[in-house]
BAFI-3210 file (N, C-alpha, C; in Angstrom, 3 decimals, decimal comma, padded with zeros to 6 digits):
// residues 138
n [1|2|3|4|5|6|7|8|9|10|11|12|13|14|15|16|17|18|19|20|21|22|23|24|25|26|27|28|29|30|31|32|33|34|35|36|37|38|39|40|41|42|43|44|45|46|47|48|49|50|51|52|53|54|55|56|57|58|59|60|61|62|63|64|65|66|67|68|69|70|71|72|73|74|75|76|77|78|79|80|81|82|83|84|85|86|87|88|89|90|91|92|93|94|95|96|97|98|99|100|101|102|103|104|105|106|107|108|109|110|111|112|113|114|115|116|117|118|119|120|121|122|123|124|125|126|127|128|129|130|131|132|133|134|135|136|137|138]
n.u [-007,272|-006,099|-003,762|-001,396|-001,431|-003,902|-005,629|-005,169|-006,181|-008,898|-009,553|-009,078|-011,146|-013,367|-016,288|-018,881|-021,649|-020,539|-018,322|-017,175|-016,004|-014,496|-013,535|-011,252|-012,198|-014,818|-018,103|-019,164|-021,802|-022,315|-020,458|-021,328|-023,828|-023,103|-021,878|-024,032|-025,728|-024,205|-024,023|-026,685|-026,988|-025,053|-022,717|-019,392|-016,824|-015,401|-013,414|-011,390|-009,925|-009,913|-011,233|-014,441|-013,875|-011,892|-009,427|-006,583|-006,543|-005,581|-005,241|-005,512|-006,406|-005,789|-005,643|-007,603|-008,844|-009,841|-011,622|-013,491|-014,543|-015,481|-016,742|-018,093|-019,342|-020,040|-021,728|-023,592|-024,447|-026,704|-027,935|-024,655|-021,827|-018,895|-016,416|-013,806|-010,677|-008,151|-005,052|-003,377|-000,307|000,681|003,040|003,654|003,563|001,125|-001,681|-004,330|-007,382|-009,036|-012,187|-013,857|-016,948|-019,032|-021,852|-024,686|-025,928|-027,967|-030,129|-032,739|-030,101|-029,592|-029,176|-028,457|-029,321|-029,805|-032,021|-033,419|-034,031|-032,854|-033,101|-030,808|-030,021|-027,968|-027,845|-026,845|-024,144|-024,759|-026,030|-029,154|-032,166|-034,183|-037,258|-040,484|-041,290|-038,849|-037,516|-039,055|-038,423|-035,774]
n.v [-067,982|-071,044|-072,314|-075,002|-075,750|-074,712|-076,189|-078,828|-078,566|-078,148|-080,632|-082,273|-081,437|-082,490|-083,294|-080,872|-078,517|-076,789|-078,009|-080,614|-083,868|-085,649|-088,420|-088,558|-090,098|-089,701|-089,627|-087,421|-086,302|-086,699|-085,044|-082,627|-082,454|-081,921|-079,420|-077,859|-078,046|-076,692|-074,127|-073,409|-073,114|-071,743|-071,556|-072,998|-075,537|-078,098|-080,824|-082,522|-085,656|-086,599|-088,977|-090,015|-090,465|-088,731|-089,469|-088,889|-089,403|-088,380|-086,780|-088,101|-087,870|-086,569|-083,227|-082,141|-079,694|-078,665|-080,765|-080,492|-077,887|-078,052|-080,649|-081,423|-079,003|-077,548|-079,339|-080,275|-078,413|-075,817|-072,487|-071,806|-072,025|-070,473|-071,736|-071,200|-072,611|-074,637|-076,300|-078,175|-079,328|-081,870|-082,747|-085,432|-085,711|-086,156|-084,702|-082,360|-081,211|-078,165|-077,004|-074,132|-072,757|-070,048|-068,553|-068,870|-066,473|-066,663|-068,331|-070,863|-073,269|-075,969|-079,512|-081,000|-083,948|-087,078|-086,180|-084,612|-081,974|-081,306|-079,878|-079,358|-079,109|-078,137|-079,890|-079,997|-082,189|-083,331|-083,551|-082,906|-083,678|-080,961|-079,906|-078,870|-076,578|-075,715|-075,055|-072,905|-071,061|-070,533]
n.w [013,884|014,959|017,341|017,937|020,669|021,620|019,988|020,897|023,479|022,928|021,801|024,034|025,685|024,462|022,402|021,813|021,710|019,858|018,800|016,784|016,165|013,510|011,485|008,678|006,634|006,128|004,623|001,967|002,239|004,922|006,227|005,205|006,442|009,102|008,773|007,852|010,114|012,055|010,904|010,984|013,649|016,159|014,835|014,706|015,042|013,046|013,507|011,508|011,292|013,782|015,943|017,382|020,082|020,682|019,889|017,964|014,631|012,343|009,076|005,822|003,266|000,071|-001,274|000,452|001,298|-001,125|-001,784|000,316|-000,200|-002,898|-003,394|-000,976|000,140|-002,193|-003,607|-001,709|000,266|000,831|001,115|-000,302|001,834|002,993|004,698|007,186|006,659|007,993|008,468|010,917|012,043|014,176|016,813|016,458|013,769|012,582|010,896|011,430|010,226|010,498|010,343|010,330|011,037|010,581|012,310|010,355|007,947|006,216|006,916|006,756|006,367|004,116|003,697|000,750|-000,684|-002,212|-003,809|-001,980|000,398|003,409|006,657|009,181|012,657|015,421|018,391|021,504|021,506|019,096|015,720|014,443|012,593|011,830|013,351|012,090|013,488|014,539|012,172|011,291|013,292|012,658]
ca.u [-006,278|-005,809|-002,419|-001,376|-001,806|-005,351|-006,275|-005,093|-007,123|-010,252|-009,715|-009,144|-012,452|-014,376|-017,315|-019,975|-022,538|-019,808|-017,141|-017,507|-014,854|-014,788|-012,389|-011,208|-012,821|-016,252|-018,781|-019,411|-023,098|-022,232|-019,745|-022,227|-024,853|-022,516|-021,667|-025,370|-026,216|-023,466|-024,409|-028,041|-026,916|-024,205|-021,410|-018,560|-015,723|-015,334|-012,023|-011,232|-008,713|-010,090|-012,424|-015,419|-013,336|-010,836|-008,174|-006,141|-006,274|-004,881|-005,886|-004,736|-006,975|-005,059|-006,535|-008,746|-009,547|-010,580|-012,723|-014,503|-015,184|-016,171|-017,606|-018,975|-020,166|-020,561|-022,822|-024,552|-024,860|-027,363|-027,014|-023,245|-021,114|-017,440|-015,830|-012,365|-010,019|-006,778|-004,466|-002,370|000,526|001,059|004,431|003,832|003,502|-000,256|-002,308|-005,762|-007,999|-010,013|-013,166|-014,587|-018,182|-019,674|-023,314|-025,143|-026,745|-029,026|-030,793|-032,107|-029,232|-030,104|-028,349|-029,038|-028,843|-030,858|-033,167|-034,126|-033,384|-033,146|-032,530|-030,259|-029,602|-027,073|-028,457|-025,776|-023,018|-025,234|-026,757|-030,440|-033,124|-034,998|-038,710|-041,072|-041,248|-037,461|-037,211|-039,719|-037,655|-034,518]
ca.v [-069,029|-071,862|-072,873|-076,410|-075,878|-074,487|-077,327|-079,982|-078,297|-078,378|-082,089|-082,817|-081,099|-083,325|-082,690|-080,139|-077,936|-076,065|-078,775|-081,946|-084,633|-086,577|-089,016|-087,966|-090,975|-089,401|-089,424|-085,987|-085,846|-086,700|-083,826|-081,510|-082,400|-081,241|-078,017|-077,249|-077,953|-075,628|-072,838|-073,124|-072,882|-070,602|-071,780|-073,934|-076,091|-079,533|-081,257|-083,728|-086,352|-086,943|-089,827|-089,598|-090,565|-087,736|-090,054|-088,239|-090,369|-087,644|-086,731|-088,766|-087,530|-085,492|-082,136|-082,135|-078,413|-078,623|-081,727|-079,905|-076,746|-078,417|-081,822|-081,409|-077,793|-077,217|-080,238|-080,690|-077,361|-074,696|-071,773|-072,146|-071,441|-070,514|-071,830|-070,988|-073,925|-074,589|-077,583|-078,062|-080,532|-082,147|-083,165|-086,800|-085,679|-086,242|-083,409|-082,224|-080,101|-077,430|-076,310|-073,215|-072,293|-068,918|-068,675|-068,476|-065,269|-066,959|-069,537|-072,127|-073,965|-077,320|-080,569|-081,552|-085,319|-088,003|-085,388|-084,022|-080,868|-081,462|-078,870|-079,934|-078,158|-078,677|-080,035|-080,586|-082,608|-084,059|-082,799|-083,600|-083,126|-079,930|-080,024|-077,740|-075,404|-075,236|-074,436|-071,605|-070,174|-070,161]
ca.w [013,676|016,140|017,424|018,327|022,085|021,714|019,334|021,805|024,576|022,407|021,684|025,398|026,252|023,823|021,553|022,456|020,704|018,820|018,372|016,286|015,685|012,414|010,792|007,339|005,630|006,194|003,336|001,784|002,763|006,391|006,608|004,856|007,493|010,268|008,393|007,836|011,500|012,745|010,320|011,455|015,087|016,498|014,236|015,448|014,270|012,821|013,460|010,694|011,691|015,198|016,055|018,404|021,440|020,856|019,411|016,723|013,563|011,291|007,762|004,773|001,964|-000,608|-001,725|001,379|001,272|-002,398|-001,666|001,195|-000,854|-004,142|-003,308|000,202|000,212|-003,519|-004,022|-000,683|001,199|000,159|000,242|-000,109|002,977|002,838|006,032|007,318|006,650|008,498|008,847|011,971|012,161|015,559|016,983|015,960|012,309|012,095|010,626|011,703|009,498|011,307|009,501|011,216|010,405|011,256|012,321|009,029|007,808|005,244|007,433|007,110|005,420|003,903|003,137|-000,475|-000,869|-002,673|-004,272|-000,834|001,089|004,835|007,550|010,414|013,687|016,428|019,710|022,313|020,672|017,921|014,691|014,248|011,646|012,489|013,256|011,350|014,374|014,592|010,880|011,277|014,173|011,995]
c.u [-006,003|-004,332|-002,521|-001,862|-003,329|-006,121|-006,283|-006,010|-008,560|-010,524|-009,882|-010,509|-013,598|-015,380|-018,333|-020,805|-021,785|-018,521|-017,580|-016,222|-015,306|-013,487|-012,381|-011,767|-014,352|-016,836|-019,155|-020,734|-023,114|-021,530|-020,625|-023,310|-024,332|-022,307|-022,992|-025,868|-025,508|-023,863|-025,807|-028,082|-026,054|-022,837|-020,635|-017,432|-015,813|-013,853|-011,967|-009,894|-008,722|-011,335|-013,286|-014,886|-012,230|-009,466|-007,795|-005,748|-005,510|-005,659|-004,940|-005,190|-006,156|-006,072|-007,775|-009,532|-010,401|-011,798|-013,847|-015,267|-016,036|-017,182|-018,599|-019,911|-020,810|-021,756|-023,930|-025,065|-025,482|-028,053|-025,564|-022,652|-019,629|-016,828|-014,364|-011,735|-008,573|-006,313|-003,382|-001,635|000,946|002,496|004,685|003,726|002,093|-000,832|-003,797|-006,255|-009,066|-010,905|-014,005|-015,763|-018,768|-021,171|-023,823|-026,001|-027,903|-029,760|-032,198|-031,216|-029,741|-029,005|-029,083|-028,434|-030,026|-032,146|-034,026|-033,346|-033,797|-032,424|-032,068|-029,889|-028,742|-027,815|-027,453|-024,623|-023,464|-025,958|-028,007|-031,285|-034,019|-036,485|-039,247|-041,023|-039,839|-037,069|-037,825|-038,937|-036,333|-034,756]
c.v [-069,741|-072,225|-074,307|-076,610|-075,728|-075,659|-078,543|-079,812|-078,578|-079,877|-082,711|-082,555|-081,863|-082,548|-081,935|-079,484|-077,194|-076,762|-080,187|-082,599|-085,558|-087,153|-088,481|-088,877|-090,813|-089,235|-087,950|-085,511|-085,832|-085,443|-082,608|-081,348|-081,642|-079,750|-077,262|-077,036|-076,828|-074,250|-072,434|-072,840|-071,643|-070,707|-072,778|-074,440|-077,600|-079,870|-082,569|-084,361|-086,686|-087,822|-089,385|-089,633|-089,542|-088,257|-089,411|-089,301|-089,705|-087,642|-087,322|-088,370|-086,397|-084,463|-082,022|-080,832|-078,288|-079,547|-081,148|-078,798|-077,178|-079,538|-081,712|-080,201|-077,489|-078,061|-080,400|-079,593|-076,217|-073,815|-072,076|-071,356|-071,504|-070,557|-071,413|-072,368|-073,759|-076,015|-077,341|-079,390|-080,683|-082,655|-084,573|-086,880|-085,774|-084,847|-083,487|-081,034|-079,489|-076,657|-075,456|-072,620|-071,163|-069,192|-068,132|-067,225|-065,489|-068,240|-069,674|-072,665|-075,391|-078,233|-081,093|-082,925|-086,195|-087,269|-084,835|-082,822|-080,946|-080,387|-079,581|-078,820|-078,896|-078,716|-080,745|-080,958|-083,426|-083,119|-083,581|-082,893|-082,142|-080,238|-078,816|-076,465|-074,837|-074,534|-073,043|-070,603|-069,723|-068,972]
c.w [015,001|016,159|017,960|019,764|022,259|021,110|020,259|023,013|024,145|022,309|023,073|026,039|025,599|022,990|022,389|021,363|019,609|018,369|017,983|015,791|014,559|011,873|009,354|006,256|005,609|004,785|003,202|002,381|004,286|006,894|006,326|005,908|008,701|009,987|008,426|009,268|012,255|012,220|010,774|012,959|015,317|015,862|015,072|014,593|014,200|012,705|012,688|011,035|013,169|015,287|017,238|019,827|021,703|020,454|018,068|015,704|012,426|009,986|006,725|003,380|001,332|-001,108|-000,850|001,306|000,014|-002,350|-000,808|000,470|-002,047|-003,959|-002,160|000,163|-001,131|-003,932|-002,996|000,238|000,418|001,188|000,629|001,059|002,654|004,239|006,014|007,432|007,107|008,771|009,880|012,079|013,627|015,608|016,453|014,434|011,751|011,918|010,954|010,897|010,392|010,340|010,441|010,457|011,232|011,346|010,987|009,038|006,835|005,637|006,849|005,978|005,302|003,386|001,916|-000,708|-001,263|-003,045|-003,128|-000,347|002,548|005,640|008,817|011,365|014,696|017,757|020,595|021,399|019,467|016,965|014,349|013,210|012,389|012,326|012,481|012,187|014,460|013,290|010,810|012,131|013,548|011,083]
res [m|l|n|k|k|a|l|l|e|i|i|a|n|g|e|n|s|s|v|e|f|k|r|d|d|i|r|p|e|q|l|a|k|e|i|v|a|m|a|n|f|q|g|g|m|i|l|l|g|v|d|d|t|g|n|v|t|g|i|n|r|s|n|l|e|e|w|i|m|d|t|v|i|g|r|h|v|h|p|v|i|i|p|h|y|q|e|i|r|l|d|n|g|k|r|i|a|v|i|s|i|s|p|g|t|a|k|p|y|v|l|r|h|n|d|r|e|d|v|y|i|r|m|g|s|t|s|r|l|a|t|r|e|q|i|i|r|l]
***
């Protein structure tokens, strides 16, 4: 469980191989790509409600946890991953959703979208399509 102080420190340090910022208006397949990449790597956390520059935009989507579990993961991530979900309210009233992903035990995880199954991995602060050699190593 993260507290507010730790969350603000993570945001101040910026994105890296285990931290990704996303606004909450993200498309489900885009969020699924980040989840797959983290599960195929060493795990990590996705902060929803923070833009790429570290600016806190907050979350506005209702039933966000349900949307992540059912729409994002249920439809687009295979095999299914159950992340830890937490919402933290900042002093200004804005909320940030923290999606924590453990390193996967059933690699490679794939993004299912447009009748394809693509494997993504985390490289630095970006998620990239894995090469055949990288998939074999997973």
